[in-house]
C-alpha positions as CSV (number, residue, x, y, z in Angstrom):
1,X,0.2,-0.2,0.1
2,X,1.4,3.4,-1.1
3,X,1.9,6.1,1.6
4,X,0.5,9.7,1.0
5,X,2.8,11.8,-1.2
6,X,4.8,14.0,1.1
7,X,8.0,16.1,0.3
8,X,9.6,14.7,-2.6
9,X,12.8,15.5,-4.6
10,X,12.6,16.3,-8.2
11,X,14.8,17.0,-11.2
12,X,13.3,19.2,-14.0
13,X,15.1,19.9,-17.2
14,X,14.3,23.0,-19.4
15,X,15.6,24.0,-22.9
16,X,18.1,26.9,-22.7
17,X,18.6,29.4,-19.8
18,X,16.0,30.7,-17.5
19,X,15.2,34.3,-16.9
20,X,16.5,35.9,-14.0
21,X,12.6,36.4,-12.7
22,X,12.0,32.8,-12.6
23,X,15.4,31.9,-10.9
24,X,14.6,34.5,-8.2
25,X,11.1,32.5,-7.8
26,X,12.8,29.2,-7.4
27,X,15.3,30.1,-4.9
28,X,14.5,27.0,-2.9
29,X,15.7,24.9,-5.9
30,X,19.3,24.2,-6.9
31,X,19.7,25.8,-10.5
32,X,22.4,24.6,-12.7
33,X,23.2,25.4,-16.3
34,X,24.1,22.5,-18.3
35,X,24.2,23.9,-21.8
36,X,21.9,23.4,-23.8
37,X,19.5,23.1,-20.6
38,X,19.1,24.3,-17.2
39,X,18.4,21.9,-14.3
40,X,16.3,22.4,-11.4
41,X,16.8,20.2,-8.6
42,X,15.2,20.2,-5.2
43,X,12.3,19.4,-2.7
44,X,8.7,20.2,-3.7
45,X,6.0,19.9,-1.0
46,X,3.2,18.2,-3.0
47,X,1.9,17.5,-6.5
48,X,0.3,20.9,-7.0
49,X,3.6,22.3,-6.5
50,X,4.8,20.5,-9.2
51,X,2.1,21.2,-11.5
52,X,2.5,24.9,-10.4
53,X,6.1,24.9,-11.5
54,X,5.3,23.3,-14.7
55,X,2.6,26.0,-15.4
56,X,5.1,28.8,-14.7
57,X,7.7,27.2,-17.0
58,X,5.2,26.9,-20.0
59,X,3.7,30.2,-19.3
60,X,7.1,31.7,-20.0
61,X,7.3,29.9,-23.2
62,X,10.1,27.7,-22.1
63,X,10.5,24.1,-23.4
64,X,10.3,21.7,-20.7
65,X,12.2,18.6,-21.4
66,X,11.9,16.4,-18.3
67,X,10.4,16.0,-14.7
68,X,11.5,13.4,-12.7
69,X,10.7,12.4,-9.2
70,X,14.1,11.1,-7.6
71,X,14.1,8.1,-5.5
72,X,14.2,9.0,-1.8
73,X,17.4,7.5,-1.1
74,X,19.3,8.9,-4.0
75,X,21.7,11.7,-3.0
76,X,22.9,14.0,-5.7
């Protein structure tokens, strides 16, 4: 039986470089530029936070490449 979703660590890949305004909003996440992509890594509190982040990326016209939930025991 699955436990309810709580804080989970995610890796989000976006094509190109994020605008400064979005980087400022995402100060709780690690942002690293790995040309030609930007990688966001960090903990999000729930599924609505994941959807909100994806919506924000889409609203800025950025191309989302991948969203991956990382295993709880994976250290980066």
